[in-house]
Structures are given as structure tokens and as C-alpha cells.
C-alpha positions in Angstrom: 18.8 -38.8 17.0 19.8 -41.9 15.1 23.0 -42.3 17.1 21.1 -42.5 20.4 20.9 -46.1 21.7 17.2 -45.6 22.3 16.4 -44.3 18.8 15.0 -47.6 17.5 12.5 -48.0 20.3 11.5 -44.3 20.1 11.0 -44.5 16.3 8.9 -47.6 16.6 6.8 -46.0 19.4 6.4 -42.8 17.4 5.3 -44.6 14.3 2.4 -46.1 16.3 1.7 -42.7 18.0 1.4 -41.0 14.6 -1.3 -43.5 13.5 -3.3 -42.8 16.7 -2.2 -39.4 18.1 -3.2 -38.5 21.6 -2.8 -35.2 23.4 0.5 -34.7 25.2 1.6 -32.4 28.0 5.0 -31.2 28.9 6.4 -28.2 30.8 8.2 -25.1 29.7 11.3 -26.5 31.6 11.3 -29.7 29.5 10.7 -27.6 26.4 13.9 -25.6 27.3 15.8 -28.8 27.8 14.8 -30.2 24.5 15.8 -27.2 22.4 19.0 -26.8 24.4 19.9 -30.5 23.8 19.8 -30.0 20.0 21.5 -26.6 20.2 24.3 -28.0 22.3 24.9 -30.7 19.7 25.5 -27.9 17.1 22.1 -28.4 15.6 20.6 -24.9 16.0 18.3 -25.2 13.0 17.0 -28.6 14.4 16.5 -26.9 17.8 14.4 -24.2 16.2 12.5 -26.7 14.1 11.6 -28.9 17.0 10.8 -25.9 19.2 8.5 -24.5 16.5 6.7 -27.8 16.0 6.1 -28.1 19.7 4.9 -24.6 20.1 2.5 -24.9 17.1 1.2 -28.4 17.8 -2.5 -28.7 18.6 -1.7 -31.9 20.5 1.0 -30.6 22.8 0.2 -28.5 25.8 3.2 -26.8 27.3 2.5 -26.0 30.9 4.3 -23.1 32.5 6.0 -23.8 35.8 4.4 -21.2 38.0 5.9 -20.2 41.4 3.4 -22.6 43.1 4.5 -25.5 40.9 8.1 -24.6 41.4 7.6 -24.6 45.2 5.9 -28.0 45.0 8.7 -29.4 42.7 11.3 -28.0 45.1 9.6 -29.7 48.1 9.4 -33.0 46.2 13.1 -32.6 45.3 14.1 -32.0 49.0 12.0 -35.0 50.2 13.8 -37.4 47.9 17.5 -37.0 48.9 18.0 -40.7 48.3 17.2 -40.2 44.5 19.1 -38.4 41.8 16.0 -36.7 40.4 16.6 -33.5 38.5 14.5 -30.5 39.5 13.0 -30.6 36.0 12.0 -34.2 36.7 10.4 -33.2 40.0 8.4 -30.4 38.2 7.2 -33.0 35.7 6.2 -35.4 38.5 4.2 -32.6 40.2 2.4 -31.6 37.0 1.7 -35.2 36.1 0.3 -35.9 39.6 -1.9 -32.8 39.5 -3.2 -33.7 36.0 -3.6 -37.4 36.9 -1.3 -38.4 34.1 0.1 -41.9 34.7 2.2 -42.5 31.6 5.4 -40.7 30.7 6.9 -40.7 27.2 10.6 -40.9 28.2 13.6 -43.2 28.6 14.4 -41.6 31.9 14.1 -44.4 34.5 13.4 -41.8 37.2 9.8 -41.6 36.1 9.3 -45.3 36.7 11.1 -44.9 40.0 8.7 -42.2 40.9 5.7 -44.5 40.2 4.8 -43.6 36.6 4.5 -45.9 33.7 7.2 -45.3 31.2 6.6 -45.6 27.4 8.0 -47.0 25.3 8.8 -49.9 27.6 
């Protein structure tokens, strides 16, 4: 959203991404957070639009958090009592590790804290 203080960096990164698109992965928990974010801002139509685009995209794979992945995320969460990771973050960390993904498209500093490369910088 344009009011977000990271909007400029995100827009710049996205412009470059669109010119050279690469496959992206996310989880169904992150998908739920994204559409909820827009809906909670009173932007239901935008939530539906973004959700539909993600669901229909050939470049975005939405990975279901299975009971096994949830257990691994919960174990990761419990091991890091010194951090303020969300359980959704921990699920993403587990999926990224299993998929050998090193870069995260996020402004959430927890990903860098967990050892991933955050883009945009």
C-alpha cells in the first residue's frame, strides 16, 4: 500500500521482478495473512483480487502447512524463546530450509535474524 513506509522499496523491487520473473513459494498461512491484512483495512475487494492473483499465478506455489510441517514449525518456535518469531514465520523458515530457499521477499527482519537473505535490501 502506498502509505506503507516500505512501499517505495517494494515498488522498485517489484518493477525489476516483473521484467525478470522467477518462481516464488509461500505457505497457505502466509496467504491467509495477506488476504486478512487487506480485509482488515476495509479493502475486501483488494483482498479478493490479491488472493485470486496468487491462487491463479503460474509463478507462485502455495505450500500447505501439513501436520508434519506444523510440528517442525512448532519445534522451531519453542527452541527460539529469545526471539519474537511468529509461528507463521517459523513455518516459513521450515519450508524455506526444506526447499533450500535462501532469499525471502519480505521486510520482516526476523528472516534475516533466522539466517535468510532479505530482499529488497
